[in-house]
C-alpha positions in Angstrom: 54.7 -29.2 -24.3 54.7 -30.7 -27.8 54.8 -28.7 -31.0 51.2 -29.6 -31.7 50.0 -28.1 -28.4 52.0 -24.9 -29.0 50.5 -24.5 -32.5 47.0 -25.1 -31.1 47.4 -22.4 -28.4 48.9 -20.0 -30.9 46.1 -20.3 -33.4 43.1 -21.1 -31.2 43.9 -20.1 -27.7 44.0 -16.4 -28.4 40.9 -16.5 -30.5 37.9 -15.2 -28.5 34.3 -15.5 -29.7 32.5 -12.3 -30.4 29.3 -11.2 -28.7 27.2 -12.4 -31.6 28.5 -15.9 -31.1 28.3 -15.7 -27.3 24.6 -14.6 -27.5 23.8 -17.6 -29.7 24.4 -20.0 -26.8 22.6 -18.1 -24.2 18.9 -19.1 -24.0 17.6 -15.9 -22.4 19.0 -13.5 -25.1 17.5 -15.0 -28.2 14.8 -12.3 -28.7 17.3 -9.5 -28.7 19.7 -11.4 -30.9 16.9 -11.9 -33.4 16.1 -8.2 -33.3 19.8 -7.2 -33.9 19.9 -9.8 -36.7 17.4 -7.7 -38.7 19.8 -4.8 -38.9 23.2 -4.9 -40.5 24.8 -2.2 -38.3 23.8 -3.7 -35.0 25.0 -7.2 -36.0 28.3 -5.7 -37.3 29.0 -4.1 -33.9 28.3 -7.4 -32.2 30.7 -9.3 -34.4 33.5 -6.8 -34.1 35.6 -7.9 -31.1 37.8 -4.8 -31.4 34.9 -2.4 -31.0 35.0 -0.7 -27.6 31.3 -0.9 -26.9 29.0 -1.8 -24.1 25.7 -3.5 -24.9 22.7 -3.4 -22.6 20.7 -6.4 -23.7 17.1 -7.1 -22.6 16.4 -10.7 -21.6 13.6 -12.6 -23.3 11.1 -11.9 -20.4 11.2 -8.2 -21.3 9.9 -9.1 -24.8 7.3 -11.4 -23.4 5.8 -8.8 -21.1 6.3 -5.9 -23.5 5.6 -7.2 -27.0 6.0 -3.7 -28.6 9.8 -4.0 -28.1 9.9 -6.6 -30.8 9.0 -3.9 -33.4 12.0 -1.6 -32.5 13.5 0.1 -35.5 17.3 0.2 -36.2 17.9 3.5 -34.4 16.0 2.4 -31.3 17.9 -0.9 -31.3 21.2 1.0 -31.5 20.2 3.0 -28.5 21.0 -0.1 -26.4 24.7 0.1 -27.4 27.1 2.6 -25.8 30.2 3.7 -27.7 32.6 3.2 -24.7 33.4 0.5 -22.2 31.3 0.9 -19.0 33.6 -0.9 -16.6 32.3 0.8 -13.4 29.5 -1.7 -13.1 31.9 -4.6 -12.3 34.0 -2.8 -9.8 31.6 -3.0 -6.9 32.4 0.5 -5.6 30.4 3.5 -4.8 30.6 6.2 -7.5 31.4 9.8 -6.9 28.2 10.7 -8.8 25.1 8.6 -8.6 24.6 8.8 -12.4 27.1 8.2 -15.2 26.4 9.8 -18.5 27.5 8.0 -21.7 26.8 8.5 -25.3 25.4 5.8 -27.6 26.4 4.9 -31.2 23.1 6.5 -32.2 24.4 10.0 -31.0 22.1 9.9 -28.0 22.7 9.8 -24.2 22.3 6.9 -21.9 22.3 7.3 -18.1 23.7 4.6 -15.8 22.4 5.0 -12.2 23.7 3.4 -9.1 21.7 2.6 -5.9 23.3 1.2 -2.7 20.9 -1.3 -1.2 23.1 -1.9 1.8 26.8 -1.5 2.4 28.7 -3.2 -0.5 25.5 -4.3 -2.3 24.6 -2.1 -5.4 21.9 -2.1 -8.0 22.4 -0.5 -11.4 20.0 0.9 -14.1 20.7 1.9 -17.7 18.0 4.5 -18.3 14.9 2.6 -17.2 16.5 -0.9 -17.6 17.6 -2.7 -14.5 20.8 -4.6 -14.8 20.2 -8.2 -13.8 23.0 -8.6 -11.3 20.6 -10.2 -8.9 18.8 -12.6 -11.2 21.7 -14.5 -12.5 25.4 -14.9 -11.8 26.4 -14.4 -15.4 25.1 -10.8 -15.7 28.3 -9.3 -17.3 30.2 -10.7 -20.3 33.5 -9.6 -21.8 34.5 -10.6 -25.3 37.6 -8.9 -26.6 36.9 -5.1 -26.2 33.1 -5.6 -25.9 31.0 -5.6 -22.7 27.5 -7.0 -22.4 25.1 -6.5 -19.5 21.6 -8.1 -19.2 18.7 -5.9 -18.3 15.3 -7.2 -17.1 13.1 -4.1 -17.7 12.6 -2.0 -20.9 15.3 0.6 -21.3 12.8 3.4 -22.3 12.2 5.6 -25.3 14.6 6.5 -28.0 16.8 9.5 -26.9 15.9 12.9 -28.3 18.8 14.7 -29.9 18.5 17.9 -27.9 17.9 19.5 -24.6 14.6 19.7 -22.7 14.0 23.3 -24.1 14.6 22.2 -27.7 12.2 19.2 -27.1 9.5 21.7 -26.1 10.2 24.4 -28.7 11.0 22.3 -31.8 8.1 22.6 -34.3 9.4 20.5 -37.1 7.4 17.3 -37.6 10.3 15.4 -39.1 12.1 15.4 -35.7 9.4 13.1 -34.3 9.1 10.7 -37.2 9.3 7.1 -36.1 9.2 8.1 -32.5 6.6 7.1 -30.0 6.3 10.6 -28.6 5.9 14.3 -29.7 5.5 17.8 -28.3 2.1 18.7 -29.9 0.5 19.0 -26.4 3.1 21.3 -24.9 2.0 24.6 -26.4 1.0 26.3 -23.1 4.3 25.3 -21.5 6.2 26.7 -24.6 4.4 30.0 -24.2 5.2 30.3 -20.5 8.9 29.5 -21.0 9.0 32.2 -23.6 7.9 34.7 -21.0 10.5 33.5 -18.5 13.8 33.4 -20.5 16.1 33.0 -17.6 14.5 29.7 -16.5 14.2 28.6 -20.1 17.9 29.0 -20.9 19.5 28.3 -17.5 17.5 25.2 -16.5 15.5 23.8 -19.5 18.1 24.7 -22.1 21.3 24.3 -20.2 24.2 22.4 -21.7 24.3 18.8 -20.6 27.6 19.1 -18.8 26.4 22.0 -16.6 23.9 19.8 -14.8 21.5 16.9 -15.4 17.9 17.1 -14.2 14.6 15.2 -14.3 11.9 17.3 -16.1 8.1 16.9 -15.5 6.4 18.7 -18.4 2.6 19.4 -18.0 0.6 19.2 -21.2 -2.1 21.6 -22.4 -4.9 19.8 -20.5 -3.0 20.3 -17.3 -2.9 24.1 -17.7 -6.6 24.2 -18.6 -7.4 23.0 -15.1 -5.8 26.1 -13.6 -8.3 28.9 -13.0 -5.8 31.7 -12.4 -3.1 31.4 -15.0 -1.1 34.2 -13.4 -0.2 31.9 -10.6 2.2 30.0 -12.9 5.5 31.8 -12.4 9.2 30.9 -12.4 8.9 29.1 -9.0 6.1 26.9 -10.3 8.3 26.0 -13.3 11.2 25.1 -11.0 8.9 22.9 -9.0 8.8 20.5 -12.0 12.6 20.0 -12.1 14.7 18.0 -9.7 18.1 19.1 -8.3 21.4 18.9 -10.2 22.6 15.5 -11.3 19.3 13.8 -10.4 18.4 11.9 -13.5 15.7 9.4 -12.5 13.7 7.2 -14.9 10.6 5.4 -13.8 12.1 2.0 -12.8 15.1 3.5 -10.8 12.8 5.9 -9.0 10.3 3.1 -8.2 13.1 1.0 -6.8 13.2 0.4 -3.0 9.6 1.1 -2.4 9.5 4.2 -4.7 10.1 6.7 -1.9 13.2 8.5 -3.2 12.5 12.1 -2.4 14.4 14.7 -4.4 14.4 18.4 -3.9 13.3 20.7 -6.7 15.5 23.5 -8.0 14.8 27.1 -7.2 16.1 30.1 -9.3 17.3 33.0 -7.0 20.0 35.6 -7.6 21.4 33.5 -10.5 22.2 30.7 -8.2 20.7 27.2 -8.5 20.2 25.7 -5.1 18.4 22.7 -3.6 15.0 23.6 -2.2 14.1 21.1 0.5 10.7 22.7 1.2 9.3 21.2 -2.0 10.2 17.6 -2.8 9.4 15.4 -5.8 8.7 11.7 -5.7 7.3 9.2 -8.1 4.6 6.7 -7.0 2.6 3.8 -8.5 -1.0 2.9 -7.8 -2.2 -0.6 -8.9 -5.7 -1.2 -10.1 -7.0 -4.1 -8.1 -9.4 -5.2 -10.9 -7.0 -5.3 -13.8 -3.7 -5.6 -12.1 -2.3 -2.6 -14.1 -0.6 0.2 -12.3 -0.4 4.0 -13.1 2.7 6.1 -12.5 2.3 9.4 -10.7 4.6 12.3 -10.1 4.0 13.9 -6.7 5.2 17.3 -5.5 5.0 17.5 -1.7 5.2 20.7 0.3 6.0 20.3 4.0 5.9 24.0 4.9 3.8 26.7 3.4 5.8 29.3 1.6 4.9 31.8 -1.1 1.9 30.6 -2.9 2.5 26.9 -2.3 0.0 25.2 0.0 0.8 22.4 2.4 0.1 18.9 1.0 0.7 17.1 -2.3 -0.3 17.6 -5.9 -0.5 14.3 -7.9 0.0 14.3 -11.7 -0.3 11.1 -13.8 2.6 10.4 -16.0 1.3 10.0 -19.6 4.6 9.5 -21.5 7.6 8.4 -19.3 11.3 8.0 -19.9 12.3 10.3 -22.8 16.1 10.9 -22.6 17.3 14.3 -23.6 20.8 15.8 -23.6 20.4 17.3 -20.2 18.4 14.7 -18.4 15.1 12.8 -18.8 11.6 14.1 -19.6 8.3 12.8 -18.3 5.0 14.3 -19.7 2.3 14.7 -17.0 -1.4 15.7 -16.9 -1.3 18.1 -14.0 0.6 21.2 -12.9 2.7 20.4 -9.9 2.7 22.7 -6.9 -0.5 24.7 -7.9 -3.7 24.1 -5.9 -6.8 25.9 -7.2 -9.7 23.5 -6.6 -11.8 22.7 -3.5 -12.3 19.2 -2.1 -15.7 19.1 -3.9 -14.2 20.0 -7.2 -11.4 17.4 -6.9 -13.9 14.7 -6.0 -16.1 15.5 -9.0 -13.1 15.4 -11.4 -11.9 12.0 -10.0 -13.3 9.2 -12.1 -12.8 6.8 -9.1 -15.2 8.7 -6.8 -18.5 8.4 -8.8 -20.2 6.2 -6.2 -19.1 8.5 -3.4 -20.5 11.6 -5.2 -23.8 9.8 -5.7 -24.1 9.1 -2.0 -23.1 12.7 -1.1 -25.7 14.1 -3.6 -28.4 11.9 -2.0 -27.8 13.5 1.4 -27.8 17.0 0.0 -26.0 20.0 1.3 -25.6 18.7 4.9 -22.3 17.0 4.2 -21.3 18.8 1.0 -21.0 22.2 2.8 -17.8 20.9 4.4 -16.2 20.2 1.0 -17.3 23.3 -0.9 -16.7 26.0 1.8 -13.5 28.0 1.3 -13.2 29.3 4.8 -12.5 26.3 7.0 -9.9 23.6 6.5 -11.0 20.0 6.8 -9.4 16.6 6.2 -11.5 14.1 4.2 -10.9 10.4 3.8 -12.6 9.7 0.5 -13.4 6.0 -0.4 -12.9 4.9 -4.0 -15.5 3.1 -6.0 -13.9 -0.3 -5.2 -14.6 0.4 -1.5 -18.3 0.6 -2.2 -18.2 -2.4 -4.5 -16.9 -4.6 -1.6 -20.0 -3.8 0.6 -22.4 -6.8 0.7 -25.6 -6.2 -1.3 -28.0 -6.4 1.6 -25.9 -3.9 3.7 -25.7 -1.5 0.8 -29.5 -1.6 0.3 -30.0 -0.7 3.9 -27.3 2.1 3.6 -29.2 3.7 0.8 -32.6 3.4 2.6 -31.4 4.8 6.0 -30.5 8.4 5.4 -29.5 9.0 9.1 -27.0 6.1 9.0 -25.6 7.3 5.6 -25.1 10.8 7.0 -23.3 9.4 10.1 -21.1 7.3 7.8 -20.1 10.2 5.7 -19.5 12.4 8.7 -17.2 9.8 10.1 -14.8 10.5 7.1 -14.5 14.2 7.9 -12.0 15.7 10.3 -12.8 19.3 11.0 -10.5 22.3 11.5 -7.3 20.3 10.7 -4.9 19.7 7.8 -3.8 16.2 8.7 -0.9 15.1 6.5 1.0 11.9 6.6 4.1 13.4 8.3 1.9 14.0 11.4 0.5 10.4 11.5 2.0 8.0 14.1 0.6 4.9 15.9 -0.5 7.2 18.7 -2.5 9.6 16.6 -6.2 10.0 17.4 -8.5 12.7 15.8 -12.1 13.7 16.3 -14.6 13.6 13.4 -17.7 15.6 12.5 -19.6 12.6 13.9 -18.8 13.9 17.4 -19.1 10.3 18.8 -16.3 8.3 17.2 -12.6 9.0 16.7 -10.2 7.9 14.0 -7.1 6.0 14.8 -4.0 5.4 12.7 -1.3 2.8 12.0 2.0 3.6 10.4 3.3 0.4 8.8 6.8 0.1 7.3 7.7 -3.1 5.5 10.0 -3.6 3.8 12.4 -0.7 4.5 11.2 2.7 3.3 7.9 1.2 2.1 5.5 3.1 4.4 1.8 2.4 4.3 -0.7 4.3 6.4 -3.9 2.8 7.8 -6.9 4.6 9.2 -9.4 2.9 11.6 -12.9 4.4 12.1 -16.1 2.8 13.1 -14.5 -0.6 13.5 -13.2 -0.7 9.9 -9.5 -0.6 9.1 -8.4 0.5 5.6 -5.2 1.5 3.9 -4.6 5.0 2.5 -3.9 4.6 -1.2 -3.4 8.2 -2.3 -2.4 10.5 0.5 -2.0 14.2 1.1 -3.9 15.5 -1.9 -4.0 19.2 -1.4 -7.1 21.3 -2.0 -7.8 25.0 -1.3 -9.9 24.1 1.8 -8.1 21.1 3.1 -6.5 17.7 2.5 -7.9 14.5 0.8 -6.8 11.0 1.6 -8.2 8.4 -0.8 -8.9 5.1 1.0 -9.9 1.6 -0.3 -12.8 0.9 2.1 -15.7 2.8 3.6 -15.3 3.5 7.3 -18.1 2.4 9.6 -19.6 0.0 7.2 -19.1 -3.7 8.0 -18.0 -6.1 5.2 -17.7 -9.5 6.9 -19.0 -11.5 9.8 -17.1 -11.7 13.0 -15.9 -15.2 12.2 -14.5 -14.1 8.8 -12.7 -11.2 10.4 -11.3 -13.4 13.2 -9.9 -15.8 10.6 -8.0 -13.0 8.7 -6.8 -10.9 11.7 -3.1 -11.4 12.4 -3.2 -10.7 16.1 -6.2 -13.0 16.8 -4.9 -16.3 15.4 -4.7 -18.2 18.7 -8.3 -17.4 19.5 -9.3 -18.4 16.0 -7.5 -21.8 16.3 -9.3 -22.5 19.7 -12.7 -21.5 18.3 -12.3 -23.7 15.2 -13.4 -26.8 17.0 -16.1 -25.2 19.0 -19.8 -24.8 18.1 -19.5 -21.1 19.0 -18.1 -20.4 15.6 -21.5 -20.9 14.1 -22.9 -18.1 16.3 -20.1 -15.8 15.1 -20.9 -16.6 11.5 -24.7 -16.4 11.2 -26.9 -16.7 8.1 -28.9 -13.5 8.8 -27.1 -10.2 9.3 -27.9 -6.9 10.8 -30.7 -8.3 12.9 -31.0 -7.7 16.6 -31.2 -11.4 17.4 -27.9 -12.0 15.8 -26.0 -9.0 17.2 -23.3 -9.5 19.7 -20.2 -7.9 21.3 -17.1 -10.0 21.4 -14.1 -9.1 23.6 -11.6 -11.3 22.0 -8.1 -11.9 23.5 -5.1 -11.1 21.3 -2.2 -13.6 20.9 -0.2 -11.8 23.6 -3.1 -12.2 26.0 -2.9 -16.0 25.8 0.8 -15.8 26.5 -0.1 -14.4 30.0 -2.2 -17.5 30.8 -0.3 -20.5 32.4 0.8 -22.9 29.6 -0.5 -25.9 31.6 -4.0 -24.4 31.7 -4.0 -23.5 28.0 -2.8 -27.0 27.1 -5.5 -28.7 29.1 -8.1 -26.5 27.6 -7.0 -27.6 24.1 -6.4 -31.3 24.8 -9.8 -32.2 23.2 -11.5 -33.2 26.5 -12.4 -29.8 27.8 -14.1 -28.3 24.7 -17.2 -27.4 26.7 -15.1 -25.6 29.3 -13.2 -23.7 26.7 -16.5 -22.7 25.0 -17.8 -21.5 28.4 -14.6 -19.3 28.8 -15.2 -17.7 25.4 -18.9 -17.1 26.3 -17.7 -15.1 29.2 -16.3 -12.6 26.6 -19.5 -12.3 24.6 -22.6 -10.0 25.1 -25.5 -11.5 23.3 -28.2 -9.4 21.6 -26.2 -6.1 21.8 -23.6 -4.6 19.4 -21.7 -2.1 21.5 -19.2 0.3 19.9 -16.2 1.6 21.7 -18.1 4.9 22.4 -21.0 2.9 23.9 -18.7 1.7 26.7 -18.5 5.2 28.1 -22.1 4.9 29.2 -21.8 1.5 30.8 -20.5 0.7 34.3 -20.9 -3.1 33.8 -22.0 -5.7 31.3 -23.5 -9.1 31.7 -21.7 -11.9 29.8 -22.8 -15.5 30.3 -24.9 -14.4 33.3 -21.8 -13.0 35.0 -21.2 -9.3 35.9 -18.1 -7.8 34.4 -17.3 -4.2 35.4 -16.1 -1.6 32.9 -13.6 0.8 34.4 -11.9 3.8 32.9 -8.1 4.2 33.3 -6.9 7.5 31.7 -7.8 7.3 28.1 -8.3 3.5 28.1 -11.2 1.2 29.2 -10.6 -2.1 31.0 -12.8 -5.1 32.0 -12.7 -6.3 35.6 -14.1 -9.7 36.4 -14.7 -9.8 40.2 -15.1 -13.5 40.7 -11.9 -14.4 38.9 -10.1 -11.2 39.9 -9.0 -10.7 36.3 -8.4 -7.3 34.5 -8.2 -7.0 30.7 -7.5 -3.6 29.0 -9.5 -2.8 25.9 -7.0 -1.9 23.2 -7.6 1.5 21.8 -8.2 1.4 18.1 -8.8 -2.4 18.3 -12.5 -2.1 17.6 -13.6 -4.2 14.6 -17.1 -3.9 13.0 -18.8 -7.0 11.6 -22.2 -7.5 10.0 -23.3 -9.2 13.2 -21.8 -7.1 15.9 -18.6 -5.5 17.2 -15.3 -7.1 18.2 -12.9 -5.5 20.7 -9.4 -6.6 21.3 -8.3 -7.1 24.9 -4.8 -7.8 26.4 -5.8 -10.5 28.9 -8.1 -13.5 29.2 -11.0 -13.8 31.7 -10.0 -17.3 32.7 -8.9 -19.2 35.9 -8.1 -22.8 37.0 -11.6 -23.9 38.2 -12.9 -23.4 34.6 -11.6 -26.9 33.8 -14.4 -28.3 35.9 -17.1 -26.3 34.1 -18.0 -29.2 31.8 -18.4 -31.6 34.8 -20.6 -29.1 36.6 -22.7 -28.6 33.5 -23.3 -32.3 33.1 -24.1 -32.6 36.8 -26.7 -29.8 36.6 -28.2 -31.4 33.4 -28.5 -34.8 35.1 -30.1 -33.1 38.2 -32.6 -31.3 35.9 -33.5 -34.7 34.3 -34.1 -36.1 37.7 -36.4 -33.3 38.8 -38.4 -33.5 35.6 -38.7 -37.2 36.1 -40.0 -36.8 39.6 -42.6 -34.2 38.6 -43.8 -35.8 35.4 -43.9 -39.4 36.4 -45.5 -40.9 39.5 -44.9 -44.5 38.6 -42.3 -46.2 40.7 -40.8 -48.1 37.8 -40.1 -44.9 35.8 -38.7 -43.3 39.0 -36.3 -46.1 39.4 -35.2 -45.9 35.8 -34.6 -42.1 36.2 -32.5 -42.8 39.3 -30.4 -45.4 37.5 -29.8 -43.0 34.5 -28.7 -40.3 36.9 -26.2 -42.7 38.7 -24.8 -43.9 35.4 -24.3 -40.4 34.0 -22.7 -39.2 37.2 -20.3 -42.2 37.4 -19.4 -41.9 33.7 -18.2 -38.3 34.0 -16.6 -38.9 37.4 -18.3 -36.0 39.0 -16.8 -34.4 42.0 -19.0 -34.0 45.2 -21.1 -30.9 45.4 -18.7 -29.1 47.7 -16.5 -26.1 47.3 -15.8 -27.2 43.7 -19.3 -26.3 42.7 -19.1 -22.9 44.4 -15.9 -22.1 42.5 -17.1 -23.2 39.1 -19.2 -21.3 36.7 -22.9 -21.3 37.5 
């Protein structure tokens, strides 16, 4: 090594650029760098390589989707800088505690939370900001003593320099200057905490190092909804606080499907213990029209105890992510755990149920008595306004005119004498309704992991449960996105979008039968039909050679005849109508309906084929009903159906020619036409093949 190289390494090799210089060459950190450049203190920390700090830096996308962050003041900007080195994020190990507590250079707290996605794969959050270890490989930088981590969501509000109790009790306005939140709407909560000093001091006012919690604070409007104010006691206050060392901001809680259940604390004999009977969870509900989503805090009671009812209480989060010295605060608009309203009152207070209430009021007290009665318990599946908006106009006009049909539709949504909550719903669940004719079936879908969605099927309509287990004094409400029993689409449109019927849809695409399934006129007796459609697994039971020949393009007429054997023209039969039938006529053939236990099955005597009707597989369309079956009414002689049809057509032409014309020349022409047509289609002799084919 020459002297020049030694001097170069001595003077330049040990020199490391500071974070301010490093950020200048990174394209996705320019917005935060420009924000720090407006404040001398923030830029000075970035330029000091000897400062033992950790910076959580939002990427430019955060500023694009949240323009308000560009107007952060100096103290809010300094809240992104921790006064120690957070080295645990780069170790790739599971921490002893899920949340690390660190102080910022702005004398506030920042909470770093770890989630284990799968063994050895972790996700980290700084307050509400998600560390971008999955978006880019360069998610952590070290410059001298300084650490920098990129975050891809907003970090949250500026920390409050006090505990949750001081946040509620402080009356000085100067404490909330230049902050995006205040405590002016927490007067009722302040008065209640004054009457319960043990909870106020031990839980809400505890020292930060005694235990960290997540606090859901109801505002004044939340307490005004409660009729009996005496029901708010110490157990209700503890229902708003998670267990020890559970500091959850909105983004960490929403991560992994948002189904992180945490027990609330319970004060008993001066011991703070986890209460697994009442659990807290945070949920989001997206508005389909605007694309925006609302955050909700949900308290769910699995077993009745004390004055808590079974079910859930949903409270909308008005102001999220306010860090305090002993956890994080979320301001909500409802009191968790307290149920004081009936189903009727909850529906009237819900702004998304205005159309439903208009329909209920049109019927009168026939249906409303189930919702307002305080004696019996019912489960009601309440459609939101967007469910009524999806109904085609011509169907909605008929629904408003036909009071009997409207009453049947509303009764289909009511399950009497039962509190049906989501923990009781499985794929085998079936319940009776007030309708007394039709049942409700359920599907419990789970994809991806822990992201569970419940579906209810009634009257041939399948809909997702958007807001479940809402508790009332006389039952449970499940809010759904469609109206049960009211068709929305034609059978062809349903067939095109149904996952389990794609093979039947592909076969019907090239057949003229699809125009019958998608008529211009709807809800008319002439266009009604009942279609027993085979599912994809049913076609797997048919020999592949037979399926391939049916779809080779030369046997389209035979394939259409096979599908016509699954269709009843002029009648729309529901699943309950099959109980009263012993057989049905499809394509001039008799198909027997047999009952096997709780299931119905179709038996085709000539082909000796049996197809079970799948329970809950009924689908209602504007031109009839569709029933899924697990087998196909098909056999080998169906391939000759097209030849037989042409043969019969030619024979009919010959007979008409003999009757209508007496002239020898015309008769000769008719015979020649018949011979040419027969030879062209290579007809088989009228022997046993004719007897085996479809008449």
